[in-house]
C-alpha positions as CSV (number, residue, x, y, z in Angstrom):
1,M,124.4,55.1,193.2
2,Y,127.7,55.2,195.1
3,K,128.0,57.3,198.2
4,R,131.1,57.7,200.3
5,Q,131.9,59.8,203.4
6,S,135.4,60.3,204.7
7,R,137.6,62.7,206.6
8,H,139.3,65.2,204.3
9,Y,143.0,65.2,203.7
10,G,143.6,61.5,204.1
11,I,143.6,58.5,201.8
12,N,140.9,55.8,202.2
13,G,142.2,52.3,202.7
14,S,140.5,49.0,201.8
15,G,136.7,49.5,201.9
16,G,137.1,53.1,203.1
17,K,137.8,51.9,206.6
18,Q,141.2,53.5,207.1
19,T,142.5,57.0,206.8
20,V,146.2,57.7,206.5
21,P,146.9,61.3,207.4
22,L,149.3,63.3,205.3
23,L,149.7,65.9,208.1
24,F,149.9,65.6,211.9
25,A,146.8,67.7,212.5
26,A,143.8,67.8,214.8
27,P,141.0,70.2,215.8
28,C,141.7,72.2,219.0
29,G,139.9,74.3,221.5
30,K,137.9,77.5,220.9
31,G,137.1,76.5,217.3
32,R,140.7,77.0,216.2
33,I,143.2,74.5,214.7
34,L,146.6,73.3,215.9
35,Y,148.9,71.6,213.5
36,S,152.5,70.4,213.5
37,A,154.4,70.9,210.2
38,I,156.4,68.0,208.8
39,Q,159.8,67.8,207.3
40,L,160.6,67.0,203.7
41,G,161.7,63.4,204.4
42,A,158.4,62.5,206.1
43,L,156.3,64.0,203.3
44,L,158.3,62.1,200.7
45,V,157.6,58.9,202.6
46,E,153.9,59.7,202.7
47,I,153.9,60.6,199.0
48,E,155.7,57.3,198.1
49,S,153.1,55.3,200.1
50,V,150.3,57.2,198.3
51,C,151.8,56.6,194.9
52,N,152.3,52.9,195.7
53,Y,148.7,52.7,196.7
54,L,147.4,54.7,193.7
55,F,149.5,53.0,191.0
56,G,149.7,49.4,192.0
57,N,152.6,47.6,193.6
58,G,150.4,44.7,194.6
59,Q,147.4,46.8,195.6
60,P,144.0,46.0,194.1
61,E,142.9,48.3,191.3
62,M,141.2,51.5,192.5
63,T,138.1,53.1,191.2
64,L,138.2,56.7,190.0
65,L,136.5,57.8,193.2
66,E,139.1,56.1,195.3
67,K,141.9,57.9,193.4
68,I,140.6,61.4,194.3
69,W,143.1,62.6,196.9
70,P,142.9,64.1,199.5
71,A,139.6,62.2,199.9
72,P,136.6,64.7,199.9
73,C,134.2,64.7,202.8
74,E,131.3,63.4,200.8
75,I,130.9,62.0,197.3
76,E,127.7,60.8,195.7
77,A,128.4,59.3,192.3
78,G,126.4,58.3,189.3
79,N,127.0,57.0,185.8
80,V,130.1,57.2,183.6
81,F,129.9,59.5,180.5
82,D,132.3,60.4,177.7
83,A,134.8,63.1,178.6
84,P,134.2,66.4,176.7
85,R,136.5,67.4,173.9
86,E,136.2,71.1,174.5
87,V,135.2,73.1,177.7
88,R,134.4,76.7,178.4
89,F,134.9,78.3,181.8
90,E,132.1,80.6,183.1
91,G,131.5,82.8,186.1
92,A,133.8,83.5,189.0
93,F,137.1,82.0,187.9
94,E,140.7,83.2,187.3
95,P,141.9,83.1,183.7
96,A,145.0,81.1,184.8
97,W,142.7,78.3,185.9
98,A,141.5,77.6,182.3
99,A,145.1,77.5,181.0
100,D,146.0,75.1,183.8
101,F,143.1,72.9,183.0
102,A,144.1,72.7,179.3
103,A,147.7,72.0,180.2
104,V,146.9,69.1,182.6
105,T,144.0,67.5,180.8
106,G,144.7,68.2,177.1
107,I,141.1,69.4,176.7
108,G,141.1,72.7,174.8
109,A,138.9,75.7,175.2
110,G,135.8,76.2,173.0
111,D,132.0,76.4,173.0
112,G,131.6,73.0,174.4
113,Y,131.1,71.6,177.9
114,P,130.4,74.4,180.4
115,I,132.4,74.5,183.7
116,R,130.6,77.2,185.8
117,F,132.1,78.8,188.9
118,I,129.8,80.4,191.5
119,A,131.2,82.5,194.4
120,D,129.6,81.4,197.6
121,D,131.6,81.4,200.9
122,A,128.7,80.5,203.2
123,A,130.3,77.2,204.1
124,G,133.7,78.8,204.6
125,A,136.4,80.2,202.4
126,D,138.1,76.8,201.8
127,A,134.9,74.8,201.3
128,Y,133.3,73.9,198.0
129,A,130.6,71.9,196.3
130,L,131.1,70.3,192.9
131,V,128.3,68.9,190.7
132,L,129.5,67.0,187.7
133,T,126.9,65.8,185.1
134,P,127.0,64.9,181.4
135,E,125.6,68.4,180.7
136,S,127.8,70.6,182.8
137,C,130.1,71.0,185.8
138,V,129.0,73.5,188.5
139,I,131.5,74.5,191.2
140,S,130.5,76.8,194.1
141,G,132.6,78.0,197.0
142,G,134.8,80.7,198.4
143,E,137.8,81.9,196.5
144,A,140.1,79.3,197.9
145,G,137.3,76.7,197.8
146,R,136.7,77.2,194.1
147,F,140.5,76.8,193.5
148,Y,140.5,73.5,195.5
149,A,137.4,72.3,193.6
150,L,139.4,72.8,190.4
151,Q,142.2,70.6,191.7
152,T,139.6,67.9,192.4
153,L,138.2,68.3,188.9
154,L,141.7,68.1,187.4
155,Q,142.2,64.7,189.2
156,I,138.9,63.5,187.8
157,A,139.9,64.5,184.3
158,A,143.5,63.2,184.5
159,F,142.5,59.8,186.0
160,G,139.4,59.5,183.8
161,R,140.9,60.7,180.5
162,S,138.3,59.4,178.0
163,S,135.5,59.1,180.5
164,W,134.2,61.0,183.5
165,Q,131.8,60.0,186.2
166,A,128.8,61.9,187.3
167,M,129.1,62.9,190.9
168,Q,128.3,65.4,193.6
169,I,131.1,66.4,196.0
170,T,130.8,68.4,199.2
171,D,134.2,69.2,200.7
172,R,135.9,71.3,203.3
173,P,139.3,71.0,205.1
174,A,139.6,69.2,208.4
175,V,142.3,71.6,209.5
176,A,142.7,75.3,208.8
177,K,146.5,75.4,208.4
178,R,147.9,72.7,206.2
179,C,151.7,73.3,206.3
180,F,154.9,71.9,204.9
181,V,158.4,72.8,206.2
182,A,161.3,73.4,203.7
183,D,164.5,73.2,205.8
184,M,166.7,75.8,204.1
185,G,169.2,75.6,207.0
186,R,170.2,72.0,206.4
187,S,169.7,71.5,202.6
188,V,169.8,73.6,199.5
189,W,166.5,75.1,198.2
190,T,166.6,77.3,195.1
191,L,163.9,79.7,194.1
192,P,162.7,77.5,191.2
193,M,162.6,74.5,193.5
194,L,160.5,76.4,196.0
195,K,158.1,77.7,193.3
196,N,157.7,74.1,192.2
197,L,157.0,73.1,195.8
198,V,154.3,75.7,196.0
199,R,152.6,74.2,193.0
200,I,152.8,70.7,194.5
201,L,151.3,71.9,197.7
202,A,148.5,73.7,195.9
203,R,147.6,70.4,194.1
204,L,147.4,68.8,197.5
205,K,145.2,71.6,198.9
206,M,147.9,72.6,201.4
207,N,148.0,76.3,202.2
208,Q,151.2,77.1,204.1
209,L,154.9,76.8,203.3
210,H,157.1,77.2,206.4
211,L,160.6,78.3,205.4
212,H,163.2,77.4,208.0
213,L,165.6,80.1,206.6
214,Y,168.8,79.1,208.4
215,D,170.2,76.8,211.0
216,D,173.6,75.7,212.4
217,E,174.7,74.1,209.1
218,L,173.6,76.6,206.4
219,C,172.0,79.9,205.7
220,G,169.4,79.8,202.9
221,I,168.9,83.5,202.6
222,R,171.2,86.5,202.0
223,F,170.4,89.6,204.0
224,A,171.4,93.1,202.9
225,D,174.5,94.4,204.6
226,H,175.4,91.1,206.2
227,A,177.7,88.2,205.2
228,F,175.1,85.6,206.1
229,G,174.3,83.2,203.2
230,S,177.4,84.4,201.2
231,D,178.8,80.8,201.6
232,N,175.7,79.3,200.0
233,P,175.6,80.0,196.2
234,Y,171.9,79.1,196.1
235,A,170.8,81.2,199.0
236,L,167.8,83.4,198.2
237,T,168.0,87.1,198.4
238,V,165.3,89.0,200.3
239,P,163.9,90.3,196.9
240,E,163.7,86.7,195.7
241,L,161.8,85.7,198.9
242,A,159.4,88.6,198.1
243,E,159.0,87.1,194.6
244,L,158.2,83.7,196.1
245,V,155.6,85.3,198.5
246,E,153.9,87.0,195.5
247,F,154.1,83.8,193.4
248,A,152.5,81.7,196.1
249,A,149.5,84.0,196.7
250,P,147.3,83.0,193.7
251,Y,148.0,79.3,194.7
252,H,146.5,80.1,198.1
253,V,149.8,79.2,199.8
254,E,151.0,81.4,202.6
255,I,154.7,81.7,203.1
256,V,155.8,81.5,206.8
257,P,159.4,82.6,207.2
258,E,161.3,81.3,210.3
259,L,164.2,83.3,211.7
260,E,165.9,81.4,214.5
261,A,166.4,83.9,217.4
262,W,168.0,81.9,220.2
263,A,169.6,78.5,219.1
264,H,170.2,76.9,215.7
265,V,172.2,80.1,214.7
266,G,175.5,78.6,213.8
267,A,175.3,79.9,210.2
268,L,174.9,83.4,211.7
269,V,177.5,83.4,214.4
270,W,180.1,81.9,212.0
271,H,180.2,85.4,210.7
272,R,179.5,87.1,214.0
273,P,181.5,85.1,216.6
274,D,181.0,87.9,219.1
275,L,177.3,86.9,219.4
276,R,177.9,83.2,220.1
277,G,177.1,82.3,223.7
278,G,177.8,78.6,223.5
279,D,176.3,75.3,222.3
280,G,172.7,74.6,221.8
281,V,171.0,71.6,223.4
282,Y,172.2,69.3,220.5
283,N,175.5,71.0,219.9
284,G,175.2,73.8,217.3
285,S,175.1,77.3,218.6
286,S,173.1,79.5,220.9
287,F,173.1,83.3,220.9
288,L,174.7,85.4,223.5
289,F,171.9,87.7,224.6
290,C,173.2,91.2,224.7
291,P,172.1,94.5,223.1
292,A,174.0,93.7,219.9
293,T,172.0,90.4,219.4
294,F,168.7,92.3,219.6
295,A,170.0,94.9,217.2
296,L,171.0,92.2,214.7
297,M,167.6,90.4,215.0
298,R,165.7,93.7,214.6
299,D,167.5,94.3,211.4
300,L,167.0,90.8,210.0
301,V,163.4,90.6,211.0
302,G,162.8,94.1,209.7
303,Q,164.2,93.1,206.2
304,I,161.7,90.2,206.2
305,A,158.9,92.4,207.5
306,D,159.5,94.8,204.6
307,I,158.4,92.2,202.1
308,M,155.7,90.2,203.9
309,P,152.1,91.2,203.5
310,D,149.8,92.4,206.2
311,G,148.5,89.6,208.4
312,S,151.6,87.4,207.9
313,T,153.0,85.0,210.4
314,I,156.7,85.2,211.3
315,H,158.3,82.3,213.2
316,F,161.1,83.0,215.7
317,G,162.1,79.4,216.5
318,L,163.4,79.7,220.1
319,D,163.9,75.9,220.6
320,E,166.7,73.6,221.8
321,A,168.8,76.4,223.3
322,N,171.0,77.1,226.2
323,W,170.9,80.3,228.1
324,F,173.8,82.8,227.7
325,V,173.5,86.4,228.7
326,T,175.7,89.4,229.4
327,P,175.5,91.1,232.8
328,D,174.4,94.4,231.3
329,M,171.0,92.7,230.3
330,G,170.1,92.8,234.0
331,A,169.0,90.2,236.5
332,E,165.3,90.5,235.4
333,F,166.2,89.3,231.9
334,T,164.9,85.7,231.7
335,P,163.7,83.5,228.8
336,T,160.2,84.7,229.4
337,E,161.3,88.3,229.2
338,M,163.2,87.4,226.0
339,V,160.0,86.2,224.4
340,R,158.3,89.4,225.5
341,R,161.1,91.5,223.9
342,Y,160.9,89.6,220.6
343,Y,157.1,89.9,220.6
344,E,157.3,93.7,221.1
345,M,160.0,93.9,218.5
346,L,157.8,92.2,215.9
347,Q,154.7,94.3,216.7
348,T,156.8,97.5,216.5
349,L,158.2,96.5,213.2
350,G,154.7,95.8,212.0
351,R,153.3,99.2,213.2
352,E,156.2,101.0,211.5
353,R,155.1,99.4,208.2
354,G,151.4,99.6,208.7
355,K,151.1,95.9,209.1
356,H,150.1,93.3,211.7
357,F,152.2,90.2,212.2
358,T,151.5,87.0,214.2
359,M,154.4,85.5,216.2
360,R,154.9,81.8,216.1
361,L,157.4,79.7,218.3
362,W,158.4,76.1,218.6
363,A,157.0,74.6,221.8
364,D,160.3,73.0,222.8
365,H,160.7,70.0,225.1
366,A,159.3,71.5,228.4
367,G,157.0,74.0,226.8
368,R,157.7,77.6,226.1
369,P,157.2,80.1,229.0
370,L,155.1,83.1,227.9
371,P,154.4,86.4,229.5
372,P,150.7,86.1,230.6
373,E,149.7,89.3,228.8
374,I,150.6,87.9,225.4
375,A,149.8,84.2,225.9
376,D,146.7,84.5,223.8
377,K,148.5,86.3,221.0
378,V,151.5,83.9,220.3
379,V,151.2,80.7,218.4
380,I,153.0,77.8,220.2
381,E,153.8,75.0,217.8
382,P,154.7,71.5,219.0
383,W,156.3,69.2,216.5
384,N,157.1,65.5,216.3
385,Y,157.4,62.6,213.8
386,W,153.9,61.4,213.2
387,Q,154.8,58.0,211.7
388,S,156.9,56.9,214.7
389,Q,155.4,58.9,217.6
390,C,151.8,59.5,216.7
391,E,150.5,58.9,220.3
392,K,152.9,61.5,221.8
393,S,152.0,63.9,219.0
394,A,148.3,63.6,219.7
395,R,149.0,64.3,223.4
396,D,151.0,67.4,222.5
397,V,148.1,68.6,220.3
398,G,145.7,68.3,223.3
399,R,148.2,70.0,225.6
400,Y,148.8,73.0,223.5
401,S,145.3,73.4,222.3
402,A,143.8,73.3,225.8
403,G,145.2,76.6,227.0
404,V,144.8,80.2,225.9
405,T,147.3,80.2,223.0
406,P,145.5,81.1,219.7
407,W,145.9,77.6,218.1
């Protein structure tokens, strides 16, 4: 009997003594979770290291159990048995899951080996248990948990091919939000690319895709009645973003759109030079705060609010900016007041549509000042490069999870 315990969402090194995290993530206060999303390049480096580990390049050959990734919390394994030639799905499953299983494994549907899904969210919506024997496979968990269990079973079948191994798996995520950033403001992302990315994230049991919609260099989305994104032939339209949101839902991937609302707005003020106040912290552009800027942002955020489901998170950026304001905004208009106005704007847009939205902001270098009355309602998100600055990242997690902010 082989038994292994490990932290979820990592890869086990030699002898199971080392865990290499895919995401910069950690538990935080009040039972909630704080995470920092990572950029494409960092994830590709991680994936390359995982592939090198899984498929050779001088590493010792791995067992089937060691290849399951992210590593489940607990695995208790038994004997190897012949893989079934036909399977039948039973119980609480989605029809698309059976088609996916056949496409990945080459094992067709029939009256053979039963794979039984049982709805049970007692351990949490994302948790699952998987019992694999020569006679059957029984999966229990919440809706997302059963989906994640299927991803684990697909790996067992794909790596095993002609033989499977009896095992019992108990698994749950170490972090609630497992997010990836697609930077549409500095590189081109088409709708098919983003849909493929959603599928990849689902295979890795990640559950958020943060879309940085525009920046100083490029606008990755075209808003109605505006020129923004017209110079990017691959920019998504708002209806295409809605299509992506709908596409991602059955994969249990939440889309988090980010609309920069202070700095990193060069792609907007290129078409609206009257709203450029000056440079950002690292060149680029910062907004000139005036009534016209708030009117523009209300329109842009409103178009996104139209297509986002109730309960969505909308990111406002608000990092690496310099302060430019017109006199008619009044002496009381400060960066803290700016955050309040944006928060009230988002909540008003939500009420007008019968929805509730959560506001998310970057923490920025010195921390983001928040009005006290909304400090427990706004998500403050620090970010850093885990591979080169993991100690600082860990300190930031502790700093921003120790206060009253919701993560």
